C-alpha positions in Angstrom: 117.6 122.2 102.8 121.1 121.3 104.0 123.0 123.6 106.3 126.4 124.8 104.9 129.3 126.5 106.6 129.6 130.0 105.1 133.1 131.3 104.4 133.9 135.0 104.1 137.0 136.7 102.9 136.9 139.4 105.5 136.1 139.4 109.2 132.4 139.9 109.7 130.0 139.2 112.6 129.1 135.9 110.9 132.7 134.7 110.8 133.3 135.8 114.3 130.3 133.5 115.3 131.8 130.6 113.3 135.1 131.0 115.0 133.6 131.0 118.4 130.8 128.4 117.8 130.6 125.3 119.9 132.7 122.5 118.5 129.6 120.3 118.0 127.9 123.1 116.0 131.0 123.3 113.8 131.0 119.5 113.4 127.4 119.6 112.3 128.1 122.3 109.8 131.1 120.4 108.4 129.0 117.2 108.1 126.4 119.2 106.1 129.1 120.1 103.5 129.7 116.4 102.8 126.1 115.4 102.3 125.2 114.3 98.7 121.8 113.3 97.3 121.5 109.5 97.3 119.1 107.0 95.9 118.1 104.3 98.4 117.3 100.8 97.8 115.1 98.6 100.1 113.2 95.4 99.9 109.6 94.9 101.0 108.7 92.0 103.2 106.3 90.8 100.4 109.5 89.6 98.6 110.8 87.8 101.7 110.1 84.8 103.8 109.4 85.3 107.5 112.8 85.8 109.2 114.0 83.0 111.3 114.8 83.4 115.0 117.3 84.2 116.4 117.6 87.4 114.2 120.5 89.8 114.0 121.1 92.9 112.0 124.3 95.0 112.2 123.9 96.8 108.9 127.4 95.7 107.7 126.1 93.6 104.8 124.7 96.7 102.9 126.3 99.3 100.7 125.8 102.6 102.4 123.3 104.3 102.2 121.0 101.4 101.3 118.7 99.5 103.7 119.1 95.8 104.5 117.1 93.3 102.5 113.6 92.5 103.9 113.6 95.6 106.1 111.6 98.7 105.1 111.7 102.4 105.7 108.8 104.8 105.8 108.7 108.6 106.0 105.4 109.5 107.7 106.2 113.2 107.9 108.1 115.9 106.1 111.5 115.3 107.6 114.2 112.9 106.2 114.4 109.1 105.7 116.5 106.6 107.7 119.6 105.6 105.8 122.7 103.6 106.6 126.1 105.3 107.3 129.6 104.0 107.7 131.6 104.4 110.9 130.1 107.7 112.1 132.0 107.8 115.3 130.4 108.7 118.7 131.0 105.1 119.8 129.8 103.5 116.5 132.7 102.1 114.5 131.0 100.2 111.7 127.8 100.6 109.6 124.8 101.9 111.4 121.2 103.0 110.7 121.1 106.8 110.9 118.7 109.6 110.9 120.1 113.0 109.7 118.5 116.2 110.8 116.1 118.2 108.6 116.5 122.0 109.1 112.8 122.9 108.8 110.7 119.8 109.6 110.4 117.4 112.5 111.3 113.8 112.0 108.7 111.0 111.6 111.0 108.4 110.1 110.4 104.7 110.5 112.6 101.6 110.0 110.8 98.2 110.2 112.4 94.8 110.8 111.3 91.8 108.9 108.4 89.8 110.3 108.8 87.0 112.9 106.4 84.1 113.5 105.6 84.3 117.2 103.6 82.2 119.6 101.0 83.5 122.0 102.3 83.5 125.6 105.9 83.2 124.6 108.2 86.1 125.4 110.6 87.5 122.8 113.5 89.8 123.4 114.4 92.8 121.2 117.9 94.1 121.8 119.5 97.1 120.1 122.1 99.9 120.5 121.2 103.6 120.1 122.9 106.9 120.5 123.3 110.5 119.2 126.0 112.9 118.0 125.3 116.1 119.9 125.1 116.0 123.7 122.7 118.6 125.1 123.0 120.9 122.1 121.0 118.5 119.9 118.5 116.1 121.4 117.1 113.2 119.4 113.9 111.3 120.1 113.2 107.6 119.5 110.3 105.3 120.0 110.2 101.5 119.5 106.9 99.8 118.5 105.6 96.4 117.5 102.8 95.7 115.1 101.4 93.4 112.4 102.8 94.9 109.2 105.8 97.0 108.0 103.9 100.4 108.1 103.4 102.9 110.8 99.6 102.6 110.8 99.9 98.9 111.6 102.0 99.5 114.7 100.3 99.1 118.1 99.7 102.7 119.5 101.5 102.1 122.8 105.3 102.0 122.2 107.4 99.3 123.8 109.6 102.2 125.0 110.1 105.9 124.4 113.4 107.7 124.5 112.6 111.4 124.4 116.0 112.7 125.5 118.7 111.0 123.4 121.8 113.2 123.8 124.7 110.9 124.6 127.6 111.3 122.2 130.3 109.1 123.7 129.1 105.5 124.3 126.1 103.7 122.6 123.3 102.6 124.9 121.9 99.1 124.8 118.3 98.3 125.4 116.6 94.9 125.9 112.8 94.9 125.5 110.4 92.0 126.1 107.3 91.4 124.0 104.8 88.7 124.7 102.1 88.4 122.0 98.5 87.5 123.0 97.8 85.7 119.7 99.9 83.6 117.4 101.0 85.6 114.3 103.7 87.4 112.4 104.9 90.5 114.2 107.2 93.4 113.1 109.3 95.8 115.2 109.3 99.5 114.2 111.9 102.1 115.1 110.5 105.7 115.0 112.7 108.8 115.0 110.5 111.8 116.0 113.2 114.4 116.7 112.5 118.1 116.5 113.7 120.1 113.4 117.4 121.0 113.1 118.9 118.6 115.5 121.8 116.3 114.5 122.2 112.5 114.1 120.4 109.5 115.7 122.1 106.1 115.4 120.7 102.6 115.7 122.8 99.4 115.5 123.1 95.7 116.5 119.4 94.8 116.4 118.6 91.3 117.6 115.4 89.4 118.2 115.5 86.2 120.2 113.1 83.9 122.0 113.4 84.3 125.8 114.7 81.3 127.6 112.9 82.3 130.8 109.2 81.8 129.7 106.9 79.1 128.5 108.3 76.7 131.1 105.6 74.1 130.2 107.3 73.7 126.7 110.8 74.6 127.7 113.3 71.8 127.4 115.8 71.8 130.3 119.3 70.8 129.4 122.9 71.6 130.2 125.8 72.4 127.8 129.4 72.0 128.8 132.1 73.2 128.4 130.9 76.6 127.3 133.0 78.3 125.7 134.3 75.2 123.9 137.2 74.6 121.5 136.0 71.5 119.6 133.3 69.5 121.4 130.3 70.3 123.6 128.3 67.8 125.6 124.5 68.4 125.7 122.6 66.6 128.5 118.9 66.4 129.3 116.5 64.3 131.4 114.4 64.0 128.2 115.6 62.2 125.2 117.1 64.6 122.7 115.9 64.2 119.1 117.4 67.2 117.2 120.3 69.6 117.6 120.6 72.8 115.5 123.4 75.4 115.7 122.7 78.8 114.2 124.8 81.9 113.7 123.7 85.3 114.9 121.8 86.0 111.6 119.7 82.9 112.2 121.3 80.8 109.5 121.7 77.1 110.3 125.4 76.2 110.2 125.2 72.7 111.9 122.3 70.2 112.3 122.2 66.7 113.8 119.6 64.1 114.5 119.8 62.4 117.9 118.2 59.8 120.0 119.8 59.9 123.5 119.8 61.9 126.7 123.4 62.9 126.3 125.0 64.0 123.1 128.5 65.1 122.1 128.5 67.7 119.3 131.6 68.5 117.4 132.2 72.2 116.7 135.6 71.9 114.9 134.3 73.0 111.5 132.8 76.3 112.9 134.7 79.6 113.1 135.3 81.2 116.4 132.4 83.2 117.7 129.0 83.2 119.3 126.2 80.8 118.2 122.7 79.7 119.2 122.2 76.0 120.0 118.6 74.8 119.7 117.9 71.4 121.4 114.7 69.6 120.7 112.9 66.6 122.3 109.6 65.0 121.4 107.5 67.6 123.0 109.7 70.6 123.9 112.7 72.6 122.9 115.2 75.2 124.2 117.8 77.6 123.0 121.1 78.4 124.6 124.0 80.7 123.5 127.3 78.9 123.0 130.8 80.2 122.3 133.3 78.5 120.0 136.9 79.4 120.9 
């Protein structure tokens, strides 16, 4: 059931309420009028390879309201599904993942990332933005879990974090969560909206997963990169002999790769577009990743 703004031809108690309602209540009613039934498309991880790290998802590659390839949604209750939405405002100015209120039923909606091959003892960083569209009038609730499959029953019971009072409506909030698996394996992150009935919108955007540079020191290659930012050329220097260099964009796609056999390498970036990249440097027995910026 979708809320609609009732219009009367004469002054009645109902129209007096509508005229004096809080602006955010009127915004919610206006939003309900524009909602149309949609058919969602999504792709199960069974059709996808394990996603490479670093991983980035900003939802801009999909046609709204569809879900990105290799991610999965699940409705574990009687509320609504996660969908994507375009430029909803409230500090979100491009495509986002969105939960829309259900009048009668609480939310139990899930969105799962693709799977990532992870190594025991290594720390991985999940970063994302989240926010709402209703201040204190409408409070959203969000948990973030990790598990071994793209389904709610496969998520570990204890969440990585719980946001029971999401009621900001001006600026998105950024979270950075660490996860260190105890066993090697493929792991998935799950975002769970569990808002009460008849709230408003919950937004999620700019989801990234990276390998932490501050752990696994026994296998962490120490190296320097300069200048950074750089216009055309960066110099990579290490006490160990460098064997491979890989530059990846924020989606994890390899955009530049070079074999090496020296302690100091100059790497040309002239063919790359301006922006942020990940540089992976490998030696015979270790590796490391650093963010670099191409001007």
